[in-house]
C-alpha angles and dihedrals in degrees: 000000000000092000093055094039093055089049092050094051089048103045114010098115134131115214109294093342119115120260121233122289092202133030130176133179129202126193125179122180134174144093129303129189138189126192118178134179141175128199091349096309126112115246103171139007123167141143123200135179111224139185113195120194132191137178130205115197120178124188129190118037135303086262096056126004140142097283129094092041127105105207117195109262098018122093103238094187098055130070123216105268143146145158129289131192109287094215094084092252107173100206093046090053091047092051091048095052091044093053094046093048093051091052094044092049095052090048089049093056094044091049093047092053090050093046092053093049088049092053094052093043094051093042090232111183104169107074125165124198113278098220129022126227111246132176113265117249133208117196128159117181123194112270106252118175135171138210134216130235093223098185093046095051094044086061095045095048089049088051091048093048089052089063089081090061084084092063115073091177092068115086099186132018142169142184118200138180120206115188127179131169127173153121124261125206122194123185132176140191086236093065100262111143118176131172124177139160128214143166123216119194118183125182109193131188124192129183134180134186145126134262120236093272094050098261110150114248123191137160139169138192129201123195117198130201134173094211143012091253089065095053107106125231121285087255091058093048092048092051088053089053092049092047093055091045092050093049089052092046091052088052091052091058095034129117125234137227125226091209141346133185116180146073122335127198116213110202129198112312093013089063090050090053091044090059090042092058102036101037113012093048092049096055099037124095089018094173094054111180139256111259127210091201108097112241095006115147097177097104100034115129113259122261100254096057089091097043104073110146092024131110114266103152142023112284098235091071125074124200122207132169113205113169091176091067107100098186143015117212088335100313118118115243117226095204096060119128138146105205121031126231093267092055096258120132116254117254133200111244131205097209104172125020123187088343096308124114108248105171145005133221105266136196124174092287106099126220129192091264099044126025102184137053118265091199096266097111099131140162142143110277097274097033131100108256117241134168107293147161126277116172110342110196115193110198124185121216090209128025146171129203118272090253090057092047089057090049087053090054092054093044092054089047091053091050088054093046093242123150094218145008126217126248121194122197103169133018141183104221098314096329112107112236099171112032136152141192112237111206116225096213098061110356089251112162122225123184122244134202139194100024132155133181115236133196090012102152113152098301098100090067087063094040097062106123103176144017133197129245089227112087127208126211111214115189113189148136109268113213135162132182115299096005129088127250124263134188112266146165137210122192109192146149124242108265138204118218118204097222140002135160119240126186136176113273117261091213111120121238123237130220113273120243114278092224127040125248100290094228092055095037089054093050090054094047090048087055095052096049117106 
């Protein structure tokens, strides 16, 4: 990598055009596996070695270069990349790096010319540096890789997928294991050199069906682990599959509401998703990018960038992001890392203090409010890094038990003369997937389906009235429009929001299948036979 990087810095130049002022190479090699099953039968099982290679070439200067610009016809969010031989063949890797560098350099020149023209055409006068200067880092972690028991996990995934045989209301279901172990190397012309190994294990459940009126109902759950030692027993995984299946089955038979205005209790995972959508998304990717596409809002800076020092949440909740934290109360955190994807050491951030926004997730793309990276420049391997979440820890200064929180929901509904309140346990974005009516009279829960929040804005963050003592760890991939997904964790209490508006979904139902699922139809026929 170093041999080709030095050659690129010395000689990569087209005619009388400038050469690059910055070059970086990334190489990731290892083994990946996928095992998938449905209804107790194996669908896919494969193990493959891989070597992924990427090249970053920047032309211009730190002040103004080809980055932070989405030109028509060019993919702003993806870096030039490809695959090389995974048998550590020197010449093959040099060839791949040379080829990627040549292509990246040509694209960089074209993009820089378009960006200069765009700046002149739009009469843009306020321009921030495109790339901050950061201290070079050398870090070489010991190489530590894992292996997979393919036969053993084929059996376990088939058993997990067979759990859904117990739920006649589910039309389609899958259980999947994704495994990757490898070593990543990152080298820059500034002198940064980083090597690190990691293992990612994800166990995924996906289910799809229809409610009684034909409305599509689907849900998924992904469980993430950094080592085989962190993967729980088969009984625990089966319980997670059953919990997901039962939640979907509840929705199938649930009722709906035409409209609701009142308190909403976000429990466990739903609370973490609430903070992801209303806070994390609004302080991520703060630089955004100029876009040549008329009317495109994909790369606009998020709303909270201009609200530093302003109130964004309730004062009794603190929001700290600490990617250096590996575990929370013994649970592995998926968003843990030591050095970000631009080679900058990770930093602990106090994002919100006493309700006021104190910091942003920063990469090396400066904004007016922050001119340097704080170690949160992140992306998938082939993605363009931007300021992103690591491990967000939401801590209440005052808290009650979850049972008391539910009682508070009922009490507030009683004050408003409502017969029920709404409890949400899982969401997709800000759309409730698993939601329940909580009857004021006796606390009884009744499943709901087809709900949407309306008129949300940012107010709910400031309308949180109570939080639970119990904390929930939510490991997930954080993604947003136009940017690649990154491993992340949110540790949060359940929360009670004073008032939100809920309406019946505007999604249209589809016709139910004319015949029942053959497995369950066959079971019924077998029982009826003499």
